[in-house]
MARDREN-429972 format. One line per 2 residues: their letters; for each residue x, y, z of N, C-alpha, C. Coordinates in nm, 4 decimals. Layout:
N
a> X,Y,Z,X,Y,Z,X,Y,Z; ...
This chain:
275
mt> -0.3418,-3.1417,1.1561,-0.2613,-3.2599,1.1869,-0.3293,-3.3839,1.1333; -0.2521,-3.4816,1.0865,-0.3054,-3.6031,1.0290,-0.3837,-3.6812,1.1331
gq> -0.5039,-3.7295,1.0910,-0.5863,-3.8089,1.1796,-0.6689,-3.7282,1.2760; -0.6596,-3.5954,1.2721,-0.7360,-3.5092,1.3604,-0.8452,-3.4399,1.2814
pe> -0.9618,-3.4139,1.3422,-1.0675,-3.3426,1.2717,-1.0212,-3.2041,1.2316; -1.0705,-3.1592,1.1183,-1.0318,-3.0275,1.0682,-1.0828,-2.9198,1.1616
qd> -0.9978,-2.8241,1.1950,-1.0364,-2.7191,1.2881,-1.1221,-2.6148,1.2194; -1.2152,-2.5594,1.2953,-1.2986,-2.4498,1.2464,-1.2157,-2.3219,1.2484
tt> -1.1919,-2.2623,1.1343,-1.1097,-2.1417,1.1258,-1.1921,-2.0140,1.1241; -1.3232,-2.0253,1.1455,-1.4065,-1.9060,1.1503,-1.3698,-1.8220,1.2718
pg> -1.3396,-1.6939,1.2538,-1.3009,-1.6110,1.3682,-1.4090,-1.6089,1.4745; -1.3697,-1.6330,1.5976,-1.4646,-1.6274,1.7082,-1.4762,-1.4870,1.7616
pa> -1.5527,-1.4681,1.8712,-1.5739,-1.3348,1.9270,-1.4443,-1.2654,1.9640; -1.3469,-1.3426,2.0149,-1.2215,-1.2783,2.0567,-1.1461,-1.2199,1.9385
at> -1.1676,-1.2754,1.8199,-1.0943,-1.2265,1.7036,-1.1713,-1.1210,1.6267; -1.3051,-1.1269,1.6310,-1.3841,-1.0400,1.5457,-1.4171,-0.9055,1.6071
dt> -1.4270,-0.8989,1.7395,-1.4681,-0.7719,1.7991,-1.3709,-0.7249,1.9059; -1.2417,-0.7556,1.8878,-1.1412,-0.7164,1.9867,-1.1465,-0.5682,2.0153
aa> -1.1576,-0.4873,1.9078,-1.1547,-0.3427,1.9261,-1.2738,-0.2935,2.0060; -1.3866,-0.3677,2.0003,-1.5078,-0.3226,2.0663,-1.5159,-0.3715,2.2107
rt> -1.4334,-0.4686,2.2491,-1.4410,-0.5260,2.3819,-1.3636,-0.4414,2.4827; -1.4037,-0.4555,2.6072,-1.3361,-0.3867,2.7165,-1.2682,-0.4896,2.8049
av> -1.1393,-0.4743,2.8248,-1.0656,-0.5671,2.9106,-1.0876,-0.5331,3.0579; -1.0847,-0.4047,3.0901,-1.0983,-0.3589,3.2284,-1.1936,-0.2409,3.2318
sv> -1.2880,-0.2447,3.3247,-1.3806,-0.1339,3.3445,-1.3760,-0.0917,3.4911; -1.3509,0.0366,3.5133,-1.3393,0.0908,3.6488,-1.4407,0.2028,3.6653
rg> -1.5148,0.2008,3.7747,-1.6142,0.3047,3.8025,-1.6039,0.3508,3.9474; -1.5816,0.4809,3.9648,-1.5825,0.5422,4.0972,-1.4830,0.4845,4.1953
lw> -1.3589,0.4613,4.1496,-1.2598,0.3941,4.2329,-1.1899,0.4944,4.3244; -1.1971,0.4671,4.4542,-1.1363,0.5530,4.5556,-1.0462,0.4705,4.6473
kr> -0.9353,0.5322,4.6901,-0.8529,0.4716,4.7934,-0.7826,0.5807,4.8719; -0.7969,0.5745,5.0038,-0.7299,0.6677,5.0938,-0.6396,0.5907,5.1884
fg> -0.5280,0.6512,5.2243,-0.4412,0.6005,5.3288,-0.4318,0.7097,5.4338; -0.5134,0.6964,5.5392,-0.5231,0.8033,5.6376,-0.5824,0.9276,5.5740
eq> -0.5115,1.0378,5.5825,-0.5582,1.1628,5.5222,-0.5180,1.1757,5.3756; -0.4341,1.0857,5.3289,-0.3829,1.0926,5.1923,-0.4769,1.0204,5.0954
va> -0.5252,1.0931,4.9942,-0.6074,1.0327,4.8902,-0.5142,0.9854,4.7786; -0.5059,0.8536,4.7601,-0.4161,0.7970,4.6589,-0.4839,0.7858,4.5234
vs> -0.6114,0.7476,4.5244,-0.6900,0.7352,4.4004,-0.8238,0.8039,4.4245; -0.8565,0.8959,4.3346,-0.9652,0.9902,4.3610,-1.0833,0.9706,4.2659
gi> -1.1572,0.8613,4.2870,-1.2832,0.8414,4.2160,-1.2707,0.8263,4.0657; -1.1771,0.7451,4.0177,-1.1543,0.7394,3.8739,-1.2540,0.6482,3.8027
dl> -1.2859,0.6844,3.6796,-1.3634,0.6034,3.5858,-1.2736,0.5783,3.4650; -1.2668,0.4533,3.4203,-1.1756,0.4215,3.3107,-1.2147,0.2892,3.2467
dl> -1.2155,0.2859,3.1133,-1.2343,0.1625,3.0380,-1.1095,0.1373,2.9549; -1.0490,0.0206,2.9722,-0.9294,-0.0158,2.8978,-0.9673,-0.1175,2.7903
pa> -0.9313,-0.0907,2.6637,-0.9740,-0.1781,2.5544,-0.8995,-0.3107,2.5530; -0.9675,-0.4143,2.5075,-0.9071,-0.5464,2.4964,-0.8219,-0.5559,2.3712
gr> -0.7247,-0.6457,2.3775,-0.6407,-0.6710,2.2621,-0.5431,-0.5609,2.2295; -0.5106,-0.4776,2.3273,-0.4198,-0.3646,2.3050,-0.3053,-0.3689,2.4053
fv> -0.2019,-0.2939,2.3739,-0.0911,-0.2723,2.4674,-0.1176,-0.1382,2.5333; -0.1701,-0.1417,2.6545,-0.2183,-0.0234,2.7245,-0.1119,0.0265,2.8218
gl> -0.0827,0.1548,2.8155,0.0110,0.2153,2.9086,-0.0603,0.3013,3.0103; -0.0353,0.2782,3.1378,-0.0841,0.3641,3.2455,0.0360,0.4435,3.2934
vg> 0.0383,0.5719,3.2623,0.1578,0.6523,3.2861,0.1289,0.7630,3.3860; 0.2338,0.8058,3.4533,0.2200,0.9137,3.5495,0.3473,0.9297,3.6290
pn> 0.3634,1.0417,3.6966,0.4826,1.0621,3.7801,0.4791,0.9721,3.9025; 0.5908,0.9628,3.9720,0.5927,0.8889,4.0982,0.4888,0.9481,4.1928
ga> 0.4137,0.8598,4.2588,0.3109,0.9059,4.3509,0.1794,0.9417,4.2850; 0.1644,0.9097,4.1555,0.0409,0.9447,4.0844,-0.0761,0.8561,4.1243
gk> -0.0480,0.7365,4.1776,-0.1538,0.6416,4.2127,-0.1595,0.5215,4.1202; -0.0585,0.5042,4.0349,-0.0598,0.3952,3.9372,-0.0577,0.2582,4.0055
tt> 0.0383,0.2394,4.0967,0.0503,0.1098,4.1631,-0.0727,0.0801,4.2474; -0.1244,0.1798,4.3168,-0.2458,0.1602,4.3970,-0.3628,0.1207,4.3081
tl> -0.3762,0.1863,4.1937,-0.4842,0.1540,4.1010,-0.4719,0.0116,4.0494; -0.3530,-0.0269,4.0049,-0.3335,-0.1628,3.9548,-0.3557,-0.2663,4.0649
sm> -0.3165,-0.2348,4.1858,-0.3368,-0.3277,4.2973,-0.4853,-0.3508,4.3232; -0.5657,-0.2461,4.3105,-0.7098,-0.2613,4.3290,-0.7733,-0.3352,4.2115
it> -0.7269,-0.3073,4.0913,-0.7821,-0.3733,3.9727,-0.7545,-0.5234,3.9754; -0.6384,-0.5620,4.0250,-0.5987,-0.7027,4.0225,-0.6355,-0.7794,4.1495
gl> -0.7071,-0.7161,4.2412,-0.7531,-0.7857,4.3605,-0.6510,-0.7976,4.4707; -0.5443,-0.7187,4.4636,-0.4411,-0.7222,4.5667,-0.4664,-0.6221,4.6790
lr> -0.5505,-0.5221,4.6533,-0.5793,-0.4171,4.7504,-0.7259,-0.3788,4.7381; -0.7986,-0.3869,4.8477,-0.9423,-0.3592,4.8432,-0.9668,-0.2077,4.8373
pd> -1.0461,-0.1618,4.7415,-1.0754,-0.0185,4.7338,-1.1684,0.0258,4.8459; -1.1654,0.1550,4.8776,-1.2614,0.2094,4.9735,-1.4015,0.2109,4.9142
sg> -1.4097,0.2375,4.7848,-1.5371,0.2320,4.7132,-1.5080,0.2212,4.5646; -1.6097,0.1822,4.4892,-1.5941,0.1704,4.3455,-1.6116,0.0268,4.2985
vv> -1.6233,0.0117,4.1671,-1.6437,-0.1191,4.1041,-1.5354,-0.1411,3.9999; -1.4789,-0.2609,4.0004,-1.3787,-0.2998,3.9010,-1.4240,-0.4286,3.8356
ev> -1.4291,-0.4297,3.7023,-1.4591,-0.5511,3.6277,-1.3447,-0.5816,3.5327; -1.3036,-0.7063,3.5303,-1.2025,-0.7540,3.4351,-1.2670,-0.8615,3.3497
ag> -1.2660,-0.8402,3.2177,-1.3300,-0.9326,3.1233,-1.4750,-0.9584,3.1633; -1.5432,-0.8541,3.2122,-1.6847,-0.8626,3.2449,-1.7168,-0.9203,3.3806
td> -1.6157,-0.9547,3.4605,-1.6378,-1.0147,3.5924,-1.5926,-0.9192,3.7013; -1.6777,-0.9016,3.8028,-1.6473,-0.8117,3.9138,-1.5330,-0.8696,3.9967
vw> -1.4261,-0.7917,4.0096,-1.3054,-0.8390,4.0778,-1.3327,-0.8730,4.2230; -1.4146,-0.7939,4.2896,-1.4321,-0.8138,4.4327,-1.5540,-0.8973,4.4682
rd> -1.6406,-0.9256,4.3721,-1.7506,-1.0199,4.3942,-1.7082,-1.1630,4.3634; -1.6204,-1.1793,4.2652,-1.5757,-1.3125,4.2258,-1.4252,-1.3104,4.1990
pv> -1.3438,-1.2877,4.3037,-1.1998,-1.2725,4.2845,-1.1317,-1.3973,4.2301; -1.1807,-1.5159,4.2654,-1.1172,-1.6388,4.2176,-1.1304,-1.6504,4.0663
av> -1.2491,-1.6197,4.0137,-1.2708,-1.6277,3.8695,-1.1831,-1.5277,3.7958; -1.1694,-1.4069,3.8503,-1.0877,-1.3043,3.7859,-0.9407,-1.3436,3.7880
ka> -0.8927,-1.3899,3.9012,-0.7502,-1.4215,3.9133,-0.7098,-1.5408,3.8270; -0.8067,-1.6223,3.7884,-0.7770,-1.7318,3.6967,-0.7571,-1.6814,3.5543
ri> -0.8025,-1.5578,3.5271,-0.7989,-1.5049,3.3900,-0.6958,-1.3953,3.3711; -0.6238,-1.3612,3.4771,-0.5251,-1.2537,3.4664,-0.3877,-1.3029,3.5091
gv> -0.2851,-1.2324,3.4621,-0.1496,-1.2521,3.5093,-0.0994,-1.1198,3.5650; -0.0188,-1.1252,3.6702,0.0256,-1.0034,3.7379,0.1755,-1.0101,3.7643
lp> 0.2447,-0.9052,3.7225,0.3851,-0.8866,3.7593,0.3920,-0.7573,3.8395; 0.3855,-0.7671,3.9722,0.3765,-0.6465,4.0543,0.5108,-0.5796,4.0738
eg> 0.5043,-0.4537,4.1181,0.6259,-0.3843,4.1594,0.6741,-0.4468,4.2896; 0.8064,-0.4507,4.3092,0.8588,-0.5123,4.4308,0.8276,-0.6610,4.4356
lr> 0.8501,-0.7296,4.3235,0.8166,-0.8706,4.3097,0.8834,-0.9553,4.4175; 0.8051,-1.0403,4.4813,0.8577,-1.1349,4.5805,0.8348,-1.2764,4.5283
lf> 0.9397,-1.3558,4.5279,0.9334,-1.4923,4.4792,0.9775,-1.5887,4.5903; 0.9472,-1.7172,4.5712,0.9939,-1.8193,4.6649,1.1420,-1.8429,4.6375
er> 1.2265,-1.7807,4.7159,1.3682,-1.7717,4.6826,1.4452,-1.9006,4.7045; 1.3911,-1.9938,4.7804,1.4617,-2.1189,4.8050,1.4191,-2.2297,4.7093
ls> 1.3488,-2.1910,4.6043,1.3201,-2.2813,4.4931,1.4066,-2.2400,4.3744; 1.4352,-2.3347,4.2878,1.5002,-2.2992,4.1621,1.3964,-2.2389,4.0686
gr> 1.4427,-2.1777,3.9594,1.3496,-2.1201,3.8639,1.2518,-2.2226,3.8105; 1.3020,-2.3414,3.7762,1.2146,-2.4467,3.7252,1.1168,-2.4945,3.8327
el> 1.1656,-2.5143,3.9535,1.0774,-2.5587,4.0617,0.9671,-2.4571,4.0873; 1.0012,-2.3289,4.0826,0.9027,-2.2240,4.1063,0.7918,-2.2288,4.0019
lt> 0.8284,-2.2369,3.8744,0.7279,-2.2401,3.7689,0.6440,-2.3672,3.7756; 0.7074,-2.4790,3.8065,0.6331,-2.6046,3.8196,0.5320,-2.5962,3.9334
yl> 0.5749,-2.5429,4.0448,0.4871,-2.5282,4.1615,0.3680,-2.4378,4.1299; 0.3948,-2.3232,4.0666,0.2879,-2.2290,4.0367,0.1933,-2.2849,3.9307
gr> 0.2487,-2.3583,3.8335,0.1630,-2.4185,3.7322,0.0671,-2.5203,3.7904; 0.1152,-2.6007,3.8840,0.0276,-2.6993,3.9477,-0.0754,-2.6320,4.0368
lr> -0.0358,-2.5210,4.1034,-0.1331,-2.4448,4.1817,-0.2453,-2.3916,4.0931; -0.2115,-2.3594,3.9682,-0.3113,-2.3107,3.8723,-0.4004,-2.4220,3.8196
gl> -0.3691,-2.5467,3.8542,-0.4515,-2.6577,3.8111,-0.4163,-2.7144,3.6755; -0.3004,-2.6769,3.6216,-0.2587,-2.7299,3.4925,-0.2052,-2.8718,3.5092
pa> -0.2288,-2.9599,3.4104,-0.1719,-3.0958,3.4164,-0.0193,-3.0909,3.4197; 0.0405,-3.1896,3.4833,0.1852,-3.1897,3.5026,0.2613,-3.1847,3.3709
de> 0.2157,-3.2607,3.2703,0.2879,-3.2606,3.1433,0.2762,-3.1269,3.0720; 0.1617,-3.0589,3.0883,0.1440,-2.9279,3.0262,0.2285,-2.8223,3.0974
vd> 0.2359,-2.8315,3.2294,0.3231,-2.7413,3.3051,0.4678,-2.7574,3.2591; 0.5104,-2.8823,3.2426,0.6476,-2.9085,3.2000,0.6729,-2.8525,3.0598
rr> 0.5776,-2.8700,2.9694,0.5923,-2.8201,2.8326,0.6023,-2.6681,2.8301; 0.5113,-2.6020,2.9007,0.5111,-2.4557,2.9015,0.6345,-2.4006,2.9735
tn> 0.6753,-2.4666,3.0816,0.7938,-2.4222,3.1549,0.9170,-2.4292,3.0662; 0.9327,-2.5385,2.9935,1.0463,-2.5524,2.9027,1.0491,-2.4392,2.8005
ql> 0.9325,-2.4080,2.7419,0.9258,-2.3043,2.6399,0.9554,-2.1670,2.6975; 0.8986,-2.1365,2.8130,0.9205,-2.0058,2.8746,1.0661,-1.9880,2.9170
ld> 1.1244,-2.0897,2.9764,1.2654,-2.0812,3.0162,1.3546,-2.0591,2.8953; 1.3212,-2.1249,2.7845,1.4013,-2.1107,2.6640,1.3864,-1.9715,2.6040
vl> 1.2608,-1.9260,2.5856,1.2350,-1.7971,2.5215,1.2897,-1.6819,2.6047; 1.2816,-1.6929,2.7360,1.3265,-1.5859,2.8247,1.4745,-1.5990,2.8627
dl> 1.5447,-1.6900,2.7979,1.6884,-1.7067,2.8189,1.7213,-1.7386,2.9647; 1.6401,-1.8292,3.0223,1.6610,-1.8705,3.1606,1.6989,-2.0180,3.1725
sg> 1.7093,-2.0867,3.0604,1.7354,-2.2312,3.0658,1.8656,-2.2623,3.1387; 1.9673,-2.1809,3.1162,2.0957,-2.2061,3.1789,2.0954,-2.1888,3.3295
aq> 1.9962,-2.1156,3.3804,1.9882,-2.0902,3.5251,1.8675,-2.1587,3.5878; 1.8049,-2.2493,3.5152,1.6787,-2.3063,3.5639,1.6930,-2.3855,3.6930
hk> 1.8124,-2.4380,3.7214,1.8316,-2.5166,3.8433,1.8998,-2.4371,3.9552; 1.9279,-2.3107,3.9310,1.9814,-2.2237,4.0353,1.8687,-2.1746,4.1246
lv> 1.8975,-2.1497,4.2507,1.7970,-2.0953,4.3413,1.7651,-1.9512,4.3016; 1.6403,-1.9143,4.3164,1.5971,-1.7796,4.2808,1.6708,-1.6744,4.3623
vd> 1.7112,-1.7076,4.4845,1.7825,-1.6118,4.5690,1.9116,-1.5652,4.5025; 1.9652,-1.6450,4.4121,2.0895,-1.6106,4.3451,2.0667,-1.5419,4.2103
ys> 1.9428,-1.5141,4.1754,1.9120,-1.4506,4.0476,1.9380,-1.3001,4.0528; 1.9769,-1.2453,3.9382,1.9899,-1.1004,3.9247,1.8510,-1.0371,3.9134
tg> 1.8462,-0.9046,3.9169,1.7179,-0.8342,3.9033,1.6499,-0.8699,3.7709; 1.7270,-0.8701,3.6632,1.6698,-0.9026,3.5334,1.6156,-1.0441,3.5279
mr> 1.6880,-1.1388,3.5873,1.6430,-1.2777,3.5897,1.5166,-1.2919,3.6734; 1.5079,-1.2175,3.7818,1.3873,-1.2217,3.8644,1.2662,-1.1681,3.7880
kk> 1.2880,-1.0569,3.7153,1.1778,-1.0002,3.6392,1.1316,-1.0978,3.5313; 1.2260,-1.1627,3.4650,1.1893,-1.2583,3.3605,1.1197,-1.3809,3.4202
tg> 1.1636,-1.4250,3.5369,1.0981,-1.5369,3.6039,0.9569,-1.4989,3.6464; 0.9424,-1.3761,3.6979,0.8092,-1.3284,3.7346,0.7170,-1.3186,3.6153
la> 0.7715,-1.2754,3.5013,0.6914,-1.2691,3.3789,0.6510,-1.4090,3.3353; 0.7432,-1.5044,3.3426,0.7102,-1.6426,3.3082,0.5976,-1.6951,3.3963
aa> 0.6049,-1.6657,3.5261,0.5001,-1.7101,3.6184,0.3655,-1.6467,3.5850; 0.3685,-1.5207,3.5429,0.2446,-1.4501,3.5100,0.1824,-1.5004,3.3795
ll> 0.2657,-1.5545,3.2905,0.2178,-1.6001,3.1593,0.1853,-1.7491,3.1559; 0.2284,-1.8227,3.2551,0.2245,-1.9685,3.2514,0.0855,-2.0247,3.2234
hn> -0.0179,-1.9629,3.2779,-0.1543,-2.0136,3.2609,-0.2275,-1.9466,3.1449; -0.1534,-1.8728,3.0608,-0.2077,-1.8086,2.9408,-0.3258,-1.7178,2.9737
pe> -0.3005,-1.6102,3.0501,-0.4104,-1.5224,3.0938,-0.4659,-1.4385,2.9795; -0.5886,-1.3893,2.9990,-0.6501,-1.2993,2.9013,-0.5926,-1.1585,2.9118
vl> -0.5622,-1.1169,3.0348,-0.5104,-0.9828,3.0587,-0.3869,-0.9944,3.1476; -0.2808,-0.9247,3.1068,-0.1553,-0.9266,3.1814,-0.1286,-0.7869,3.2359
fl> -0.1089,-0.7773,3.3675,-0.0826,-0.6499,3.4342,0.0640,-0.6444,3.4770; 0.1321,-0.5389,3.4351,0.2744,-0.5242,3.4630,0.3002,-0.3888,3.5274
de> 0.3602,-0.3892,3.6448,0.3906,-0.2645,3.7152,0.5415,-0.2415,3.7100; 0.5845,-0.1458,3.6278,0.7253,-0.1123,3.6095,0.8101,-0.2368,3.5805
pf> 0.7759,-0.3131,3.4754,0.8470,-0.4388,3.4506,0.9912,-0.4219,3.4038; 1.0281,-0.3024,3.3565,1.1628,-0.2821,3.3049,1.2548,-0.2109,3.4040
eg> 1.2020,-0.1762,3.5202,1.2817,-0.1020,3.6171,1.3938,-0.1899,3.6718; 1.5187,-0.1426,3.6607,1.6330,-0.2167,3.7102,1.6758,-0.3323,3.6221
vd> 1.6203,-0.3398,3.4996,1.6493,-0.4512,3.4100,1.7540,-0.4095,3.3072; 1.8508,-0.4951,3.2812,1.9552,-0.4645,3.1842,1.8979,-0.4645,3.0424
pv> 1.9653,-0.3994,2.9477,1.9109,-0.3856,2.8120,1.8822,-0.5178,2.7418; 1.9641,-0.6199,2.7639,1.9412,-0.7492,2.6986,1.8126,-0.8134,2.7510
sa> 1.7962,-0.8153,2.8831,1.6747,-0.8708,2.9420,1.5526,-0.7895,2.9014; 1.5679,-0.6573,2.8960,1.4564,-0.5707,2.8568,1.4108,-0.6021,2.7149
qi> 1.5051,-0.6265,2.6246,1.4702,-0.6585,2.4872,1.3986,-0.7930,2.4785; 1.4412,-0.8889,2.5581,1.3758,-1.0199,2.5605,1.2331,-1.0066,2.6111
ir> 1.2158,-0.9327,2.7221,1.0817,-0.9121,2.7780,0.9928,-0.8423,2.6767; 1.0469,-0.7428,2.6107,0.9703,-0.6682,2.5114,0.9218,-0.7602,2.3986
gv> 1.0096,-0.8479,2.3504,0.9712,-0.9392,2.2433,0.8590,-1.0327,2.2848; 0.8659,-1.0829,2.4074,0.7610,-1.1727,2.4569,0.6269,-1.0991,2.4666
le> 0.6295,-0.9759,2.5167,0.5062,-0.8993,2.5308,0.4450,-0.8650,2.3951; 0.5275,-0.8320,2.2972,0.4762,-0.8019,2.1640,0.4135,-0.9257,2.1009
ry> 0.4738,-1.0416,2.1237,0.4161,-1.1669,2.0737,0.2831,-1.1949,2.1425; 0.2752,-1.1673,2.2703,0.1541,-1.1924,2.3491,0.0379,-1.1053,2.3013
ta> 0.0612,-0.9761,2.2821,-0.0471,-0.8879,2.2372,-0.0851,-0.9156,2.0928; 0.0089,-0.9605,2.0115,-0.0216,-0.9924,1.8721,-0.1222,-1.1072,1.8623
sg> -0.1316,-1.1893,1.9672,-0.2257,-1.3014,1.9677,-0.3667,-1.2580,2.0049; -0.3846,-1.1295,2.0411,-0.5167,-1.0798,2.0786,-0.5357,-1.0592,2.2271
at> -0.4325,-1.0895,2.3072,-0.4407,-1.0685,2.4515,-0.4147,-0.9215,2.4841; -0.4338,-0.8866,2.6108,-0.4225,-0.7477,2.6552,-0.3103,-0.7336,2.7572
vv> -0.2282,-0.6308,2.7396,-0.1262,-0.5954,2.8391,-0.1608,-0.4579,2.8948; -0.1628,-0.4471,3.0267,-0.1767,-0.3183,3.0943,-0.0451,-0.2941,3.1676
fs> 0.0231,-0.1895,3.1250,0.1637,-0.1684,3.1594,0.1801,-0.0326,3.2261; 0.2287,-0.0321,3.3499,0.2466,0.0916,3.4255,0.3913,0.1359,3.4208
sh> 0.4121,0.2656,3.3968,0.5485,0.3180,3.3945,0.5462,0.4693,3.4070; 0.6608,0.5254,3.4474,0.6768,0.6701,3.4428,0.7797,0.7100,3.3375
vm> 0.8248,0.6141,3.2569,0.9218,0.6413,3.1509,0.8453,0.6581,3.0195; 0.8269,0.7822,2.9780,0.7418,0.8107,2.8630,0.7953,0.7520,2.7325
el> 0.9274,0.7561,2.7143,0.9849,0.7051,2.5895,0.9566,0.5566,2.5732; 0.9633,0.4820,2.6812,0.9366,0.3394,2.6768,0.7903,0.3126,2.6431
ve> 0.7006,0.3845,2.7090,0.5573,0.3681,2.6830,0.5255,0.4037,2.5387; 0.5844,0.5102,2.4900,0.5569,0.5556,2.3539,0.6030,0.4523,2.2511
sl> 0.7101,0.3806,2.2801,0.7615,0.2823,2.1848,0.6859,0.1499,2.1906; 0.6178,0.1224,2.3022,0.5501,-0.0059,2.3195,0.3987,0.0008,2.3033
cd> 0.3374,0.1049,2.3556,0.1920,0.1072,2.3725,0.1201,0.1737,2.2558; -0.0022,0.1286,2.2315,-0.0855,0.1934,2.1304,-0.2077,0.2610,2.1924
wv> -0.2199,0.2522,2.3254,-0.3316,0.3151,2.3975,-0.2779,0.3544,2.5343; -0.3051,0.4753,2.5796,-0.2487,0.5216,2.7061,-0.3526,0.5929,2.7913
av> -0.3296,0.5868,2.9218,-0.4046,0.6670,3.0178,-0.3029,0.7417,3.1024; -0.3222,0.8712,3.1158,-0.2300,0.9559,3.1920,-0.2908,0.9830,3.3286
ma> -0.2155,0.9542,3.4334,-0.2637,0.9678,3.5701,-0.1740,1.0626,3.6480; -0.2348,1.1481,3.7291,-0.1597,1.2383,3.8162,-0.2455,1.2719,3.9358
ag> -0.1847,1.2738,4.0531,-0.2537,1.3091,4.1775,-0.3818,1.2290,4.1966; -0.3771,1.1009,4.1608,-0.4902,1.0123,4.1839,-0.6042,1.0249,4.0857
ri> -0.5875,1.1016,3.9798,-0.6934,1.1216,3.8803,-0.6428,1.0885,3.7404; -0.7358,1.0516,3.6527,-0.7044,1.0294,3.5127,-0.7156,1.1628,3.4405
ra> -0.6052,1.2081,3.3810,-0.6033,1.3374,3.3134,-0.6375,1.3254,3.1647; -0.6068,1.2115,3.1043,-0.6377,1.1890,2.9627,-0.6281,1.0397,2.9362
hg> -0.7013,0.9939,2.8361,-0.6907,0.8525,2.7975,-0.7401,0.8354,2.6546; -0.6873,0.7328,2.5876,-0.7271,0.7048,2.4506,-0.6104,0.6519,2.3696
pl> -0.6291,0.6351,2.2383,-0.5179,0.5918,2.1532,-0.3985,0.6852,2.1680; -0.2793,0.6306,2.1544,-0.1568,0.7069,2.1761,-0.1543,0.8357,2.0949
de> -0.1892,0.8287,1.9683,-0.1832,0.9470,1.8819,-0.2784,1.0563,1.9297; -0.3946,1.0170,1.9836,-0.4908,1.1165,2.0320,-0.4406,1.1844,2.1588
vr> -0.3850,1.1063,2.2498,-0.3355,1.1642,2.3748,-0.2138,1.2523,2.3471; -0.1289,1.2102,2.2573,-0.0109,1.2893,2.2221,-0.0503,1.4172,2.1505
gd> -0.1562,1.4105,2.0676,-0.2060,1.5290,1.9986,-0.1006,1.5925,1.9100; -0.0887,1.7242,1.9200,0.0070,1.7989,1.8376,0.1452,1.8095,1.9013
ae> 0.1605,1.7520,2.0203,0.2907,1.7575,2.0875,0.3929,1.6743,2.0106; 0.5188,1.7090,2.0248,0.6232,1.6380,1.9505,0.6517,1.5006,2.0068
sl> 0.6096,1.4760,2.1309,0.6313,1.3457,2.1940,0.5293,1.3269,2.3057; 0.5162,1.2016,2.3511,0.4286,1.1748,2.4649,0.4797,1.2461,2.5888
qs> 0.6103,1.2562,2.6028,0.6699,1.3273,2.7161,0.6212,1.4713,2.7210; 0.6222,1.5400,2.6069,0.5767,1.6797,2.6019,0.4291,1.6903,2.6357
af> 0.3487,1.5997,2.5778,0.2051,1.6010,2.6067,0.1797,1.5723,2.7537; 0.2555,1.4784,2.8088,0.2398,1.4409,2.9490,0.2689,1.5585,3.0411
lg> 0.3779,1.6301,3.0158,0.4128,1.7439,3.1008,0.3037,1.8494,3.0988; 0.2417,1.8701,2.9816,0.1321,1.9651,2.9743,0.0094,1.9169,3.0486
lv> -0.0199,1.7884,3.0401,-0.1399,1.7330,3.1044,-0.1307,1.7362,3.2561; -0.0109,1.7115,3.3100,0.0025,1.7082,3.4557,0.0406,1.8428,3.5132
ga> 0.0548,1.9443,3.4266,0.0826,2.0790,3.4736,0.2218,2.0974,3.5274; 0.3175,2.0214,3.4735,0.4557,2.0335,3.5214,0.5169,2.1640,3.4736
qg> 0.5889,2.2288,3.5602,0.6568,2.3535,3.5274,0.8073,2.3314,3.5276; 0.8770,2.4149,3.4570,1.0235,2.4082,3.4612,1.0726,2.4274,3.6029
np> 1.1697,2.3502,3.6434,1.2206,2.3557,3.7801,1.3215,2.4704,3.7929; 1.2877,2.5731,3.8708,1.3782,2.6877,3.8830,1.4968,2.6617,3.9743
ag> 1.5008,2.5420,4.0368,1.6070,2.5164,4.1347,1.7449,2.5276,4.0717; 1.7533,2.4831,3.9443,1.8829,2.4867,3.8773,1.9399,2.6271,3.8690
dr> 1.8538,2.7285,3.8573,1.9003,2.8663,3.8490,1.9564,2.9151,3.9822; 1.9147,2.8514,4.0919,1.9588,2.8963,4.2230,2.0842,2.8248,4.2706
ld> 2.1206,2.7139,4.2041,2.2380,2.6377,4.2467,2.3633,2.6924,4.1777; 2.3935,2.8190,4.2060,2.5058,2.8835,4.1362,2.6418,2.8314,4.1836
wl> 2.6399,2.7533,4.2950,2.7646,2.6995,4.3466,2.7971,2.5632,4.2872; 2.7022,2.5043,4.2129,2.7172,2.3669,4.1680,2.7975,2.3581,4.0394
gg> 2.8977,2.2723,4.0360,2.9772,2.2501,3.9166,3.1090,2.3262,3.9202; 3.1946,2.2935,3.8279,3.3220,2.3641,3.8153,3.4277,2.3159,3.9118
gg> 3.3939,2.2209,3.9970,3.4930,2.1648,4.0895,3.5250,2.2535,4.2075; 3.4514,2.3649,4.2243,3.4783,2.4538,4.3365,3.4113,2.4067,4.4624
r> 3.4359,2.4825,4.5718,3.3778,2.4502,4.7021,3.2699,2.5512,4.7356
């Protein structure tokens, strides 16, 4: 820009060693609910600057794991570090560097979309003019400008998910955690969310994305971890985890030991319009 000092274009650490950095490091993570073991002593390193998929069947422990990683649920034991900082020793520092879109998102429903983002931006300590600038851009990109003055209580599921994503991105986090962000979202909203996430990871940031829809993970992610029964069954670049299987779905079924369901053979009364 005219009148401004020339910027140093030498790649910094975030640009030069992205592949070598670790966004999330987990060691010996355990969580029990009564007699039920939800997460069973997992160790996992998630690479920085990648679109990471955490996949598994319902009840695999994905949401519990993400909740512990993001400081929403205290583990029974284990250590979690995000960007080199211990989540449970310095939770304030970690939460300033991450964005979270949890499952079962709850928002302040008696605020409008714009009011909600403005409020959250100021809570993050951003200057008012910067909050306004970022809010305008996010509302525009996420196709929420037309509903920005409507109360959140009147938003559809897709609009809520997009608003939650805007809130998670507002402070420009280093790592973004998403738990089933496309569940219940219409195809148009899903495509918009997908475009924003691809732009975000292209800048060198990290997305950790939980889902049980293998086709979606396969189309978005370049690194995956497969979880079942509270344990990590496989992890690494998508091509390595998929191996010789024709799809991630096929590889996943083999990794979790899924068998063909014989129930269909026993339902001889089902179909044909009979009683």
